[in-house]
N, C-alpha and C positions, 0 to 999 in steps of 0.2 A: 567407366567404373564397373567392376565385376560384382556379381551377387555376393561373393565372399567379402569384398571390401565395403559393400554397402551397409549402412547402419540406419536404424530408425531415427528419423529426425524429430519425432514427436510432433507437437503442434506447430503449425506455420500460419502466421497471420500477416496479410498485406493490408496496411492502413493507408488509405488515400482519400481523396475528396477535394472539396473546394478550399482554396486558400482562405484563411480566416475562419474556417469552420471548427477548428479546435484540434488539429493534428498534434500539435506540441503537447497539449494537455493530455490527450490520449496516450501519447508516447511516454510521458512522465508517469501516468497512472499504471501503465503496463510494466514499466521498470520497477515500480514499487511492489508489483505483484510477482517480481522475479522473472519476468520475461526478458530475454536477451533482445534488446532493441537496437536496430540500425536505422539511422535517419538519412533521408535524401539519397537513397541508393538508386543508381540508374537501373531500369528494368533488366537490361542485358546482364547485370551482375547478380541477379537473383539466383539463378541456377548455380553458378560457382559458389556463392555463399552457402546455399543449402547443402551442396556436396561437401563443403568443409565441415558443416555441422554433423553430417553423417559420419565422417571420419572421427569425430569427437566421441563416438560410441556412447551417446546418452548424456554427455557432460553439458550439453546445451539442449534441454528437452523442449523448450518453448521459445520460438523465434518470432519476433514481430519486425516487419520491415516497413518503414514509412517511405512512400513513393509519391512524388508530387510534381507539379509543372515547373519547379525550379530547374529540372533537367531539360526544359525547353524541348528541342527536337527529339531527345532520347526518350521522352515520355510516350511518344507515339508507339513505342514497341510494347507497352504494357499489356494491352488486350491479348496479343499473340502470346506473350510470355505467360500470362495467366492461364490460357488454354493449355499450353504445353506443360506447365507444372501440374495442373490438375489432372492430367492424364496419368501421372505416375505417383501421386501422393495426395494426402489430404491438405488442401490449402483453402483457408477462408479469407475472403476479401471484405474489409470493412470500409464503407463509404460514408464520409462525413459531409453533411450538407447544411445549408442555412438559407433563409430567404435573402434575396438580393439587397433589400434595404438594410437588413441586419449586417450583412457583410460590408456594405458601404460604411456604415457607422463604425464598425470595428477597425477598418483600415484608416478611417479619419481619426479615430481616437489615438492610434499609435503613430499617425503621421508618416505612414509608409505607403509607397505606391504598390499597386497590384502587380504581380510578376509579369502579367501579359498586357499591362496597360499601354505600354509604348507611349505614343504622343497623345493618346486620348484620355478619357476619364477613367475613374475606378470602375464605373459601371461597364464601360467598354471592355475592360480587362475581364470582368466577371462573366460577361456574355461569351467572350472568346473561350474562356475556360470551360464554361458549361458545354459548349459545342464539342470541345476536345474530350471532355470526360463522359459524354453521353454513353458510349459503349461500355465503359468501365462501370458506371452507375447501374446500368441495366443488368450487368453480370454479377453484381455484388451479392454477397451472402447476407450481410448485415448493413442496414441503412440507418444511420443515426442523424436525425434532424436536431441541430443544436440551437435553433433560432431562439428558443426560450430558456436555454440552459446557461447558468453561470459556470465558472470553473469547477466549483465543488459538486454541482449537480451532474456535470458531465463525468467527473471522476467517479462518482457513485455509480453512474450507469455502466462505466467500464468495469468496475469491480463486480457488479451484478452479472455482466455478460461473460467476463473472461477470468475472473478469480477462481481459484480452485474451490470446489464446492464446500470443502471443510476448512478452507484457509481462514485464519483469523484476520479480521479487518482492523483490529486494534490490539496492541500489546501494552499491558500495564505492568510496570515494574514496582513491586512492593519492596521498599528499602527500609530495613531496620537501622536505627542509628542511636547514638547517645547524645543527649543535649549538652553534656559537659564538653563535648568535642566540637560543638557548633552545629548550626543547621546545615543540611545538605544544600548545595546549589542546584539550580535547574529542577526544582520539584513543582508539581502542580497542586498537591494538597499535603497537609501535615496533620497527623493525629498524635495526641499526647497520651501515653500510657502511664504517666506518673500518678494517675488517680488510683492505681492498684498498689497493694502492698509490695514492697521490694523483696524478692527472694534473696538478695544479697545479705540481708540481716538474718537469714536462716543458715545456721552453720552447716547443715547437711547439703544445702543447695548452692552455697556461695561459690564453690569451685566449679560448678556445672554451668551450662548455658541453656538458652531457651530451646535448643535442639534436643535436649535430653527430655525424655518423657516425664521424668519426675518433676522437672521445672514446669513443663507444659501443664501437667495436671494441677500443680500448685497455682499457677497463674489463672487457668481457666476455672478453677474452683473458687475463685474470689468473687464476692458479691459484685455484680455489675459487669463482669467480664463477658459472660455469654450474651447478656443484653446489648452490650456495646457492639459486639461482633455482628449480631443479627441486624441491629439498627444501621450500623455503618455500611455493611454489605448492601442492605436495601437502599441506602442513600446513594451509594456509588453506582449501582446497577443502571439507573437512568442516565447518569453522567457518562458512563462508558458507552452506552447505546447512542447517546447524543454525539459523542466523539466520532463514532462510526459514520453517522449521517453527515458530519462536517468534515469527514476525511482526515481527521487527526489520527495519525497512525500509532503514536506512542504517548504514554503518560507515565509519570512517576508519582507514586503515593508513598510518602515517608511516614514511618511508624516509629515514634521515639520514646525512649525512657531515659533514665539518668545516665547509664553507662553504655547502653546499646548491647547488653549482653544477655539479659534474662527476659524481661517483660516484652520488650519490643520484638525480640526474635520470635518468641512463642506466639505472640499475637499476629505477627506478619505471616507466619506459616499457616495459622488457622484461618486468617482472612483470605489467604490465597485459595484455600479449598472452597470457600463460599463463592468467590468471584469466578472460579472456573466453570460455574454453571451459567454464567452470563453468555448468551449466544454471540458468536463472532469475536470473542475475547480470548487472547492467550495471556497467561499470567507467568511472570518470572519473579523470583524472590532473591534478593541480595542482602547481605548483612555487612554494612559499611564498617562497623566498629567492633565486630565480634572478636578479632584477634588482638585488640589493644589490651594493655594491662590496666 
């Protein structure tokens, strides 16, 4: 490959480590963070894969490759491949580990043999794997011991280590709707704006929507509207922060009024501005019934 055809591959991550230590969980978490993840790739295929991403001219900015002993004899090439790749680009190696007794319990819980167990015990397979992985573990950039981690805790660790610094860890969709058309499905929380006077009964506002500043000013000017927004945003903030800790990536908060045209639209827009100050949260606003007659 010439200098003219070479492109910047961006970030490259090799994920490896002990079987049962959480490679699948890490791979899933990286995919959720928009990494391009390739699982169970033989080490000798790493360089051709990264050359293809170079030709993509930035279309694949972050690549994570899961390499493990399922490749049997092919896995022995990994230390040399790692040294070769590091000579020409930035490559980080993540090694996942756990205590032997923890790994044994994990294999027993899923009733699967260790890949290197052969005719012996699970512990025999773990010991063989440790010997084979010793050079890789020593050369790793990041070592994660998952002995005391559940799936959610390990996912949180991956987000902390490999998520974009400003990337949202949770997206909340504020959906306005009209009760007369039925409750939305797949919502996490519902708020009812029918405690506010309806702009529909104002002849000057009837033909407008909550996206119009005149309707917005009318709705927000009603007694109780600003107080509701402040209190509801304050109540949602710890919920959204808790969702991040539990690795719940998305939620839907439905804001309803009678027809989904005035009050719910205005209040959803205003609530969005308040929730955008919650760390780690991205906010989207949709209006389910705005176009209905």
